[in-house]
PDB file of N, CA, C, O and CB in Angstrom:
ATOM      1  N   UNK A   1      82.076  67.349  93.371  1.00  0.00           N
ATOM      2  CA  UNK A   1      82.886  67.497  92.080  1.00  0.00           C
ATOM      3  C   UNK A   1      81.643  67.823  91.145  1.00  0.00           C
ATOM      4  O   UNK A   1      80.495  67.382  91.203  1.00  0.00           O
ATOM      5  CB  UNK A   1      83.854  66.027  91.591  1.00  0.00           C
ATOM      6  N   UNK A   2      82.206  68.709  90.286  1.00  0.00           N
ATOM      7  CA  UNK A   2      81.550  69.116  89.180  1.00  0.00           C
ATOM      8  C   UNK A   2      82.315  69.797  88.113  1.00  0.00           C
ATOM      9  O   UNK A   2      83.465  70.157  88.361  1.00  0.00           O
ATOM     10  CB  UNK A   2      80.579  69.881  89.571  1.00  0.00           C
ATOM     11  N   UNK A   3      81.737  70.031  86.829  1.00  0.00           N
ATOM     12  CA  UNK A   3      82.406  70.635  85.883  1.00  0.00           C
ATOM     13  C   UNK A   3      82.771  72.159  86.348  1.00  0.00           C
ATOM     14  O   UNK A   3      81.973  72.793  87.038  1.00  0.00           O
ATOM     15  CB  UNK A   3      81.584  70.538  84.630  1.00  0.00           C
ATOM     16  N   UNK A   4      83.903  72.661  85.971  1.00  0.00           N
ATOM     17  CA  UNK A   4      84.316  74.081  86.339  1.00  0.00           C
ATOM     18  C   UNK A   4      83.157  75.052  86.097  1.00  0.00           C
ATOM     19  O   UNK A   4      82.832  75.925  86.902  1.00  0.00           O
ATOM     20  CB  UNK A   4      85.586  74.553  85.485  1.00  0.00           C
ATOM     21  N   UNK A   5      82.552  74.824  84.902  1.00  0.00           N
ATOM     22  CA  UNK A   5      81.551  75.840  84.566  1.00  0.00           C
ATOM     23  C   UNK A   5      80.282  75.868  85.614  1.00  0.00           C
ATOM     24  O   UNK A   5      79.657  76.898  85.864  1.00  0.00           O
ATOM     25  CB  UNK A   5      81.043  75.542  83.073  1.00  0.00           C
ATOM     26  N   UNK A   6      80.020  74.685  86.140  1.00  0.00           N
ATOM     27  CA  UNK A   6      78.913  74.645  87.099  1.00  0.00           C
ATOM     28  C   UNK A   6      79.511  75.317  88.349  1.00  0.00           C
ATOM     29  O   UNK A   6      78.814  76.143  88.939  1.00  0.00           O
ATOM     30  CB  UNK A   6      78.366  73.117  87.386  1.00  0.00           C
ATOM     31  N   UNK A   7      80.688  75.042  88.779  1.00  0.00           N
ATOM     32  CA  UNK A   7      81.298  75.624  90.021  1.00  0.00           C
ATOM     33  C   UNK A   7      81.272  77.084  89.942  1.00  0.00           C
ATOM     34  O   UNK A   7      80.970  77.777  90.913  1.00  0.00           O
ATOM     35  CB  UNK A   7      82.742  75.155  90.240  1.00  0.00           C
ATOM     36  N   UNK A   8      81.643  77.648  88.585  1.00  0.00           N
ATOM     37  CA  UNK A   8      81.581  78.989  88.443  1.00  0.00           C
ATOM     38  C   UNK A   8      80.137  79.633  88.618  1.00  0.00           C
ATOM     39  O   UNK A   8      79.919  80.559  89.400  1.00  0.00           O
ATOM     40  CB  UNK A   8      82.136  79.278  87.162  1.00  0.00           C
ATOM     41  N   UNK A   9      79.230  79.078  87.853  1.00  0.00           N
ATOM     42  CA  UNK A   9      77.911  79.454  88.164  1.00  0.00           C
ATOM     43  C   UNK A   9      77.288  79.424  89.481  1.00  0.00           C
ATOM     44  O   UNK A   9      76.395  80.211  89.797  1.00  0.00           O
ATOM     45  CB  UNK A   9      77.205  78.783  87.468  1.00  0.00           C
ATOM     46  N   UNK A  10      77.780  78.464  90.303  1.00  0.00           N
ATOM     47  CA  UNK A  10      77.270  78.242  91.641  1.00  0.00           C
ATOM     48  C   UNK A  10      77.894  79.557  92.327  1.00  0.00           C
ATOM     49  O   UNK A  10      77.178  80.330  92.964  1.00  0.00           O
ATOM     50  CB  UNK A  10      77.758  76.715  92.342  1.00  0.00           C
ATOM     51  N   UNK A  11      79.196  79.751  92.165  1.00  0.00           N
ATOM     52  CA  UNK A  11      79.911  80.725  92.774  1.00  0.00           C
ATOM     53  C   UNK A  11      79.203  82.123  92.571  1.00  0.00           C
ATOM     54  O   UNK A  11      78.945  82.893  93.495  1.00  0.00           O
ATOM     55  CB  UNK A  11      81.312  80.689  92.246  1.00  0.00           C
ATOM     56  N   UNK A  12      78.937  82.336  91.303  1.00  0.00           N
ATOM     57  CA  UNK A  12      78.169  83.633  90.884  1.00  0.00           C
ATOM     58  C   UNK A  12      76.764  83.596  91.545  1.00  0.00           C
ATOM     59  O   UNK A  12      76.382  84.689  91.964  1.00  0.00           O
ATOM     60  CB  UNK A  12      78.001  83.752  89.211  1.00  0.00           C
ATOM     61  N   UNK A  13      76.180  82.865  91.664  1.00  0.00           N
ATOM     62  CA  UNK A  13      74.725  82.732  92.150  1.00  0.00           C
ATOM     63  C   UNK A  13      74.876  82.918  93.794  1.00  0.00           C
ATOM     64  O   UNK A  13      74.059  83.591  94.422  1.00  0.00           O
ATOM     65  CB  UNK A  13      73.996  81.118  91.683  1.00  0.00           C
ATOM     66  N   UNK A  14      75.911  82.310  94.376  1.00  0.00           N
ATOM     67  CA  UNK A  14      76.195  82.698  95.791  1.00  0.00           C
ATOM     68  C   UNK A  14      76.405  84.254  96.136  1.00  0.00           C
ATOM     69  O   UNK A  14      75.818  84.895  97.008  1.00  0.00           O
ATOM     70  CB  UNK A  14      77.446  81.961  96.198  1.00  0.00           C
ATOM     71  N   UNK A  15      77.243  84.637  95.369  1.00  0.00           N
ATOM     72  CA  UNK A  15      77.698  86.056  95.244  1.00  0.00           C
ATOM     73  C   UNK A  15      76.463  86.985  95.226  1.00  0.00           C
ATOM     74  O   UNK A  15      76.286  87.940  95.982  1.00  0.00           O
ATOM     75  CB  UNK A  15      78.571  86.265  93.915  1.00  0.00           C
ATOM     76  N   UNK A  16      75.700  86.592  94.319  1.00  0.00           N
ATOM     77  CA  UNK A  16      74.498  87.407  94.002  1.00  0.00           C
ATOM     78  C   UNK A  16      73.341  87.456  95.163  1.00  0.00           C
ATOM     79  O   UNK A  16      72.442  88.293  95.247  1.00  0.00           O
ATOM     80  CB  UNK A  16      73.880  86.817  92.680  1.00  0.00           C
ATOM     81  N   UNK A  17      73.565  86.461  95.947  1.00  0.00           N
ATOM     82  CA  UNK A  17      72.834  86.249  97.143  1.00  0.00           C
ATOM     83  C   UNK A  17      73.280  86.785  98.412  1.00  0.00           C
ATOM     84  O   UNK A  17      72.658  86.650  99.466  1.00  0.00           O
ATOM     85  CB  UNK A  17      72.707  84.987  97.309  1.00  0.00           C
ATOM     86  N   UNK A  18      74.478  87.451  98.262  1.00  0.00           N
ATOM     87  CA  UNK A  18      75.221  88.098  99.437  1.00  0.00           C
ATOM     88  C   UNK A  18      75.846  87.004 100.312  1.00  0.00           C
ATOM     89  O   UNK A  18      75.995  87.185 101.520  1.00  0.00           O
ATOM     90  CB  UNK A  18      74.225  89.007 100.340  1.00  0.00           C
ATOM     91  N   UNK A  19      76.215  85.863  99.696  1.00  0.00           N
ATOM     92  CA  UNK A  19      76.837  85.006 100.515  1.00  0.00           C
ATOM     93  C   UNK A  19      78.424  85.101 100.471  1.00  0.00           C
ATOM     94  O   UNK A  19      79.027  85.125  99.398  1.00  0.00           O
ATOM     95  CB  UNK A  19      76.356  83.693 100.176  1.00  0.00           C
ATOM     96  N   UNK A  20      79.020  85.151 101.621  1.00  0.00           N
ATOM     97  CA  UNK A  20      80.473  85.272 101.635  1.00  0.00           C
ATOM     98  C   UNK A  20      81.062  83.996 101.014  1.00  0.00           C
ATOM     99  O   UNK A  20      80.834  82.929 101.584  1.00  0.00           O
ATOM    100  CB  UNK A  20      81.013  85.500 103.101  1.00  0.00           C
ATOM    101  N   UNK A  21      81.855  84.017  99.808  1.00  0.00           N
ATOM    102  CA  UNK A  21      82.256  82.939  99.183  1.00  0.00           C
ATOM    103  C   UNK A  21      83.501  83.093  98.480  1.00  0.00           C
ATOM    104  O   UNK A  21      83.792  84.255  98.196  1.00  0.00           O
ATOM    105  CB  UNK A  21      81.314  82.533  98.390  1.00  0.00           C
ATOM    106  N   UNK A  22      84.340  82.149  98.118  1.00  0.00           N
ATOM    107  CA  UNK A  22      85.367  82.224  97.512  1.00  0.00           C
ATOM    108  C   UNK A  22      85.549  81.198  96.667  1.00  0.00           C
ATOM    109  O   UNK A  22      85.201  80.110  97.125  1.00  0.00           O
ATOM    110  CB  UNK A  22      86.253  82.380  98.246  1.00  0.00           C
ATOM    111  N   UNK A  23      86.046  81.199  95.420  1.00  0.00           N
ATOM    112  CA  UNK A  23      86.284  80.249  94.371  1.00  0.00           C
ATOM    113  C   UNK A  23      87.703  80.178  94.189  1.00  0.00           C
ATOM    114  O   UNK A  23      88.230  81.251  93.892  1.00  0.00           O
ATOM    115  CB  UNK A  23      85.594  80.590  93.097  1.00  0.00           C
ATOM    116  N   UNK A  24      88.540  79.064  94.305  1.00  0.00           N
ATOM    117  CA  UNK A  24      89.764  78.804  94.161  1.00  0.00           C
ATOM    118  C   UNK A  24      90.084  77.863  92.998  1.00  0.00           C
ATOM    119  O   UNK A  24      89.580  76.744  92.906  1.00  0.00           O
ATOM    120  CB  UNK A  24      90.190  78.362  95.332  1.00  0.00           C
ATOM    121  N   UNK A  25      90.908  78.350  92.155  1.00  0.00           N
ATOM    122  CA  UNK A  25      91.134  77.455  90.975  1.00  0.00           C
ATOM    123  C   UNK A  25      92.651  77.339  90.727  1.00  0.00           C
ATOM    124  O   UNK A  25      93.411  78.301  90.830  1.00  0.00           O
ATOM    125  CB  UNK A  25      90.392  78.018  89.663  1.00  0.00           C
ATOM    126  N   UNK A  26      93.014  76.160  90.410  1.00  0.00           N
ATOM    127  CA  UNK A  26      94.455  75.834  90.260  1.00  0.00           C
ATOM    128  C   UNK A  26      94.595  75.339  88.728  1.00  0.00           C
ATOM    129  O   UNK A  26      94.085  74.319  88.265  1.00  0.00           O
ATOM    130  CB  UNK A  26      94.949  74.643  91.391  1.00  0.00           C
ATOM    131  N   UNK A  27      95.468  76.364  87.977  1.00  0.00           N
ATOM    132  CA  UNK A  27      95.671  76.005  86.815  1.00  0.00           C
ATOM    133  C   UNK A  27      96.466  74.659  86.409  1.00  0.00           C
ATOM    134  O   UNK A  27      97.518  74.316  86.948  1.00  0.00           O
ATOM    135  CB  UNK A  27      96.182  77.020  86.367  1.00  0.00           C
ATOM    136  N   UNK A  28      95.759  73.889  85.296  1.00  0.00           N
ATOM    137  CA  UNK A  28      96.531  72.697  84.914  1.00  0.00           C
ATOM    138  C   UNK A  28      96.341  71.769  85.883  1.00  0.00           C
ATOM    139  O   UNK A  28      97.168  70.858  85.836  1.00  0.00           O
ATOM    140  CB  UNK A  28      97.953  72.915  84.722  1.00  0.00           C
ATOM    141  N   UNK A  29      95.330  71.670  86.962  1.00  0.00           N
ATOM    142  CA  UNK A  29      94.987  70.817  87.802  1.00  0.00           C
ATOM    143  C   UNK A  29      93.695  70.100  87.525  1.00  0.00           C
ATOM    144  O   UNK A  29      92.976  70.542  86.629  1.00  0.00           O
ATOM    145  CB  UNK A  29      95.003  71.409  88.928  1.00  0.00           C
ATOM    146  N   UNK A  30      93.296  68.941  88.267  1.00  0.00           N
ATOM    147  CA  UNK A  30      92.140  68.397  88.230  1.00  0.00           C
ATOM    148  C   UNK A  30      91.802  67.866  89.376  1.00  0.00           C
ATOM    149  O   UNK A  30      92.415  68.271  90.364  1.00  0.00           O
ATOM    150  CB  UNK A  30      92.041  67.596  87.339  1.00  0.00           C
ATOM    151  N   UNK A  31      90.758  66.836  89.556  1.00  0.00           N
ATOM    152  CA  UNK A  31      90.348  66.394  90.883  1.00  0.00           C
ATOM    153  C   UNK A  31      91.279  65.600  91.650  1.00  0.00           C
ATOM    154  O   UNK A  31      91.043  65.153  92.772  1.00  0.00           O
ATOM    155  CB  UNK A  31      89.197  65.669  90.792  1.00  0.00           C
ATOM    156  N   UNK A  32      92.321  65.449  91.011  1.00  0.00           N
ATOM    157  CA  UNK A  32      93.491  64.450  91.604  1.00  0.00           C
ATOM    158  C   UNK A  32      94.484  65.392  92.391  1.00  0.00           C
ATOM    159  O   UNK A  32      95.430  64.896  93.002  1.00  0.00           O
ATOM    160  CB  UNK A  32      94.401  63.568  90.294  1.00  0.00           C
ATOM    161  N   UNK A  33      94.253  66.802  92.371  1.00  0.00           N
ATOM    162  CA  UNK A  33      95.001  67.684  93.080  1.00  0.00           C
ATOM    163  C   UNK A  33      95.644  67.349  94.448  1.00  0.00           C
ATOM    164  O   UNK A  33      96.803  67.644  94.738  1.00  0.00           O
ATOM    165  CB  UNK A  33      94.237  68.696  93.219  1.00  0.00           C
ATOM    166  N   UNK A  34      94.813  66.731  95.226  1.00  0.00           N
ATOM    167  CA  UNK A  34      95.225  66.412  96.774  1.00  0.00           C
ATOM    168  C   UNK A  34      96.178  65.228  96.656  1.00  0.00           C
ATOM    169  O   UNK A  34      96.996  65.103  97.567  1.00  0.00           O
ATOM    170  CB  UNK A  34      93.854  65.983  97.824  1.00  0.00           C
ATOM    171  N   UNK A  35      96.186  64.388  95.714  1.00  0.00           N
ATOM    172  CA  UNK A  35      97.082  63.163  95.630  1.00  0.00           C
ATOM    173  C   UNK A  35      98.135  63.486  94.714  1.00  0.00           C
ATOM    174  O   UNK A  35      99.300  63.346  95.084  1.00  0.00           O
ATOM    175  CB  UNK A  35      96.352  61.866  95.157  1.00  0.00           C
ATOM    176  N   UNK A  36      97.856  63.917  93.521  1.00  0.00           N
ATOM    177  CA  UNK A  36      98.949  63.953  92.522  1.00  0.00           C
ATOM    178  C   UNK A  36      99.412  65.365  91.870  1.00  0.00           C
ATOM    179  O   UNK A  36     100.280  65.487  91.006  1.00  0.00           O
ATOM    180  CB  UNK A  36      98.510  63.064  91.417  1.00  0.00           C
ATOM    181  N   UNK A  37      98.723  66.308  92.408  1.00  0.00           N
ATOM    182  CA  UNK A  37      98.876  67.777  91.906  1.00  0.00           C
ATOM    183  C   UNK A  37     100.383  68.292  92.259  1.00  0.00           C
ATOM    184  O   UNK A  37     101.171  67.644  92.947  1.00  0.00           O
ATOM    185  CB  UNK A  37      97.695  68.804  92.674  1.00  0.00           C
ATOM    186  N   UNK A  38     100.627  69.444  91.731  1.00  0.00           N
ATOM    187  CA  UNK A  38     101.841  70.058  91.919  1.00  0.00           C
ATOM    188  C   UNK A  38     101.981  70.183  93.258  1.00  0.00           C
ATOM    189  O   UNK A  38     100.948  70.333  93.910  1.00  0.00           O
ATOM    190  CB  UNK A  38     101.990  71.271  91.263  1.00  0.00           C
ATOM    191  N   UNK A  39     103.310  70.148  93.975  1.00  0.00           N
ATOM    192  CA  UNK A  39     103.495  70.174  95.378  1.00  0.00           C
ATOM    193  C   UNK A  39     103.042  71.768  95.760  1.00  0.00           C
ATOM    194  O   UNK A  39     102.401  71.967  96.792  1.00  0.00           O
ATOM    195  CB  UNK A  39     105.143  69.737  95.790  1.00  0.00           C
ATOM    196  N   UNK A  40     103.370  72.748  94.974  1.00  0.00           N
ATOM    197  CA  UNK A  40     102.944  74.084  95.405  1.00  0.00           C
ATOM    198  C   UNK A  40     101.304  74.188  95.491  1.00  0.00           C
ATOM    199  O   UNK A  40     100.737  74.712  96.449  1.00  0.00           O
ATOM    200  CB  UNK A  40     103.549  75.178  94.351  1.00  0.00           C
ATOM    201  N   UNK A  41     100.649  73.643  94.412  1.00  0.00           N
ATOM    202  CA  UNK A  41      99.317  73.752  94.489  1.00  0.00           C
ATOM    203  C   UNK A  41      98.843  72.921  95.654  1.00  0.00           C
ATOM    204  O   UNK A  41      97.942  73.437  96.315  1.00  0.00           O
ATOM    205  CB  UNK A  41      98.705  73.382  93.229  1.00  0.00           C
ATOM    206  N   UNK A  42      99.192  71.962  95.961  1.00  0.00           N
ATOM    207  CA  UNK A  42      98.882  70.938  96.976  1.00  0.00           C
ATOM    208  C   UNK A  42      98.938  71.821  98.332  1.00  0.00           C
ATOM    209  O   UNK A  42      97.930  71.948  99.027  1.00  0.00           O
ATOM    210  CB  UNK A  42     100.007  69.600  96.946  1.00  0.00           C
ATOM    211  N   UNK A  43      99.987  72.333  98.617  1.00  0.00           N
ATOM    212  CA  UNK A  43     100.333  73.219  99.732  1.00  0.00           C
ATOM    213  C   UNK A  43      99.319  74.385  99.845  1.00  0.00           C
ATOM    214  O   UNK A  43      98.924  74.669 100.976  1.00  0.00           O
ATOM    215  CB  UNK A  43     101.777  73.774  99.545  1.00  0.00           C
ATOM    216  N   UNK A  44      98.862  75.081  98.790  1.00  0.00           N
ATOM    217  CA  UNK A  44      98.180  76.143  98.730  1.00  0.00           C
ATOM    218  C   UNK A  44      96.670  75.854  98.909  1.00  0.00           C
ATOM    219  O   UNK A  44      95.834  76.622  99.386  1.00  0.00           O
ATOM    220  CB  UNK A  44      98.509  76.779  97.550  1.00  0.00           C
ATOM    221  N   UNK A  45      96.481  74.615  98.442  1.00  0.00           N
ATOM    222  CA  UNK A  45      95.046  74.139  98.593  1.00  0.00           C
ATOM    223  C   UNK A  45      94.749  73.775  99.962  1.00  0.00           C
ATOM    224  O   UNK A  45      93.625  73.970 100.423  1.00  0.00           O
ATOM    225  CB  UNK A  45      94.739  72.945  97.716  1.00  0.00           C
ATOM    226  N   UNK A  46      95.792  73.197 100.723  1.00  0.00           N
ATOM    227  CA  UNK A  46      95.686  72.940 102.053  1.00  0.00           C
ATOM    228  C   UNK A  46      95.590  74.189 102.999  1.00  0.00           C
ATOM    229  O   UNK A  46      94.966  74.147 104.059  1.00  0.00           O
ATOM    230  CB  UNK A  46      96.786  72.133 102.388  1.00  0.00           C
ATOM    231  N   UNK A  47      96.220  75.250 102.568  1.00  0.00           N
ATOM    232  CA  UNK A  47      96.241  76.389 103.283  1.00  0.00           C
ATOM    233  C   UNK A  47      94.869  77.214 103.244  1.00  0.00           C
ATOM    234  O   UNK A  47      94.448  77.877 104.192  1.00  0.00           O
ATOM    235  CB  UNK A  47      97.365  77.160 102.789  1.00  0.00           C
ATOM    236  N   UNK A  48      94.297  77.086 102.120  1.00  0.00           N
ATOM    237  CA  UNK A  48      93.045  77.527 101.928  1.00  0.00           C
ATOM    238  C   UNK A  48      91.917  76.831 102.790  1.00  0.00           C
ATOM    239  O   UNK A  48      90.974  77.500 103.214  1.00  0.00           O
ATOM    240  CB  UNK A  48      92.800  77.399 100.555  1.00  0.00           C
ATOM    241  N   UNK A  49      92.032  75.439 103.049  1.00  0.00           N
ATOM    242  CA  UNK A  49      91.194  74.827 103.824  1.00  0.00           C
ATOM    243  C   UNK A  49      91.434  75.116 105.241  1.00  0.00           C
ATOM    244  O   UNK A  49      90.431  75.267 105.939  1.00  0.00           O
ATOM    245  CB  UNK A  49      91.225  73.523 103.555  1.00  0.00           C
ATOM    246  N   UNK A  50      92.609  75.223 105.797  1.00  0.00           N
ATOM    247  CA  UNK A  50      92.801  75.685 106.992  1.00  0.00           C
ATOM    248  C   UNK A  50      92.301  77.039 107.206  1.00  0.00           C
ATOM    249  O   UNK A  50      91.729  77.274 108.270  1.00  0.00           O
ATOM    250  CB  UNK A  50      94.066  75.588 107.267  1.00  0.00           C
ATOM    251  N   UNK A  51      92.420  77.834 106.456  1.00  0.00           N
ATOM    252  CA  UNK A  51      91.976  79.249 106.615  1.00  0.00           C
ATOM    253  C   UNK A  51      90.552  79.100 106.789  1.00  0.00           C
ATOM    254  O   UNK A  51      89.971  79.728 107.674  1.00  0.00           O
ATOM    255  CB  UNK A  51      92.337  80.219 105.398  1.00  0.00           C
ATOM    256  N   UNK A  52      89.894  78.248 105.942  1.00  0.00           N
ATOM    257  CA  UNK A  52      88.307  78.210 106.107  1.00  0.00           C
ATOM    258  C   UNK A  52      87.829  77.697 107.386  1.00  0.00           C
ATOM    259  O   UNK A  52      86.831  78.116 107.971  1.00  0.00           O
ATOM    260  CB  UNK A  52      87.642  77.329 105.045  1.00  0.00           C
ATOM    261  N   UNK A  53      88.645  76.709 107.806  1.00  0.00           N
ATOM    262  CA  UNK A  53      88.221  75.943 109.196  1.00  0.00           C
ATOM    263  C   UNK A  53      88.505  77.260 110.248  1.00  0.00           C
ATOM    264  O   UNK A  53      87.626  77.484 111.080  1.00  0.00           O
ATOM    265  CB  UNK A  53      89.364  74.306 109.616  1.00  0.00           C
ATOM    266  N   UNK A  54      89.468  77.958 110.233  1.00  0.00           N
ATOM    267  CA  UNK A  54      89.740  78.872 111.320  1.00  0.00           C
ATOM    268  C   UNK A  54      88.542  80.043 111.360  1.00  0.00           C
ATOM    269  O   UNK A  54      88.014  80.470 112.386  1.00  0.00           O
ATOM    270  CB  UNK A  54      91.262  79.522 111.093  1.00  0.00           C
ATOM    271  N   UNK A  55      88.250  80.449 110.006  1.00  0.00           N
ATOM    272  CA  UNK A  55      87.253  81.403 109.867  1.00  0.00           C
ATOM    273  C   UNK A  55      85.749  80.910 110.278  1.00  0.00           C
ATOM    274  O   UNK A  55      84.990  81.687 110.858  1.00  0.00           O
ATOM    275  CB  UNK A  55      87.311  81.851 108.443  1.00  0.00           C
ATOM    276  N   UNK A  56      85.385  79.665 109.968  1.00  0.00           N
ATOM    277  CA  UNK A  56      84.075  79.259 110.146  1.00  0.00           C
ATOM    278  C   UNK A  56      83.902  78.318 111.162  1.00  0.00           C
ATOM    279  O   UNK A  56      82.768  77.881 111.354  1.00  0.00           O
ATOM    280  CB  UNK A  56      83.567  78.780 109.019  1.00  0.00           C
ATOM    281  N   UNK A  57      84.853  77.926 111.857  1.00  0.00           N
ATOM    282  CA  UNK A  57      84.648  76.763 112.796  1.00  0.00           C
ATOM    283  C   UNK A  57      84.930  77.367 114.323  1.00  0.00           C
ATOM    284  O   UNK A  57      85.136  76.551 115.222  1.00  0.00           O
ATOM    285  CB  UNK A  57      85.745  75.439 112.385  1.00  0.00           C
ATOM    286  N   UNK A  58      84.939  78.775 114.618  1.00  0.00           N
ATOM    287  CA  UNK A  58      85.249  79.296 115.810  1.00  0.00           C
ATOM    288  C   UNK A  58      84.190  78.843 116.880  1.00  0.00           C
ATOM    289  O   UNK A  58      84.294  79.216 118.049  1.00  0.00           O
ATOM    290  CB  UNK A  58      85.358  80.766 115.670  1.00  0.00           C
TER     291      UNK A  58
END
C-alpha cells in the first residue's frame, strides 16, 4: 500500500522498462475496497485478480 502518486510513478517506471503491467484504479475507493467498497468495485477488483492469476500462474 502506498499513496496513489507513488503507485502511478511505479507503474510508469515499469512501463518504461517494458514490463507488462496494468494499473487499476477505483474512483472514490480506498484501501478498504475489499471489505467495504462498493459491491460493483469489489466484484471488478476480484475479476482483475482472477485474470492476473490465469495469465501469470499457468
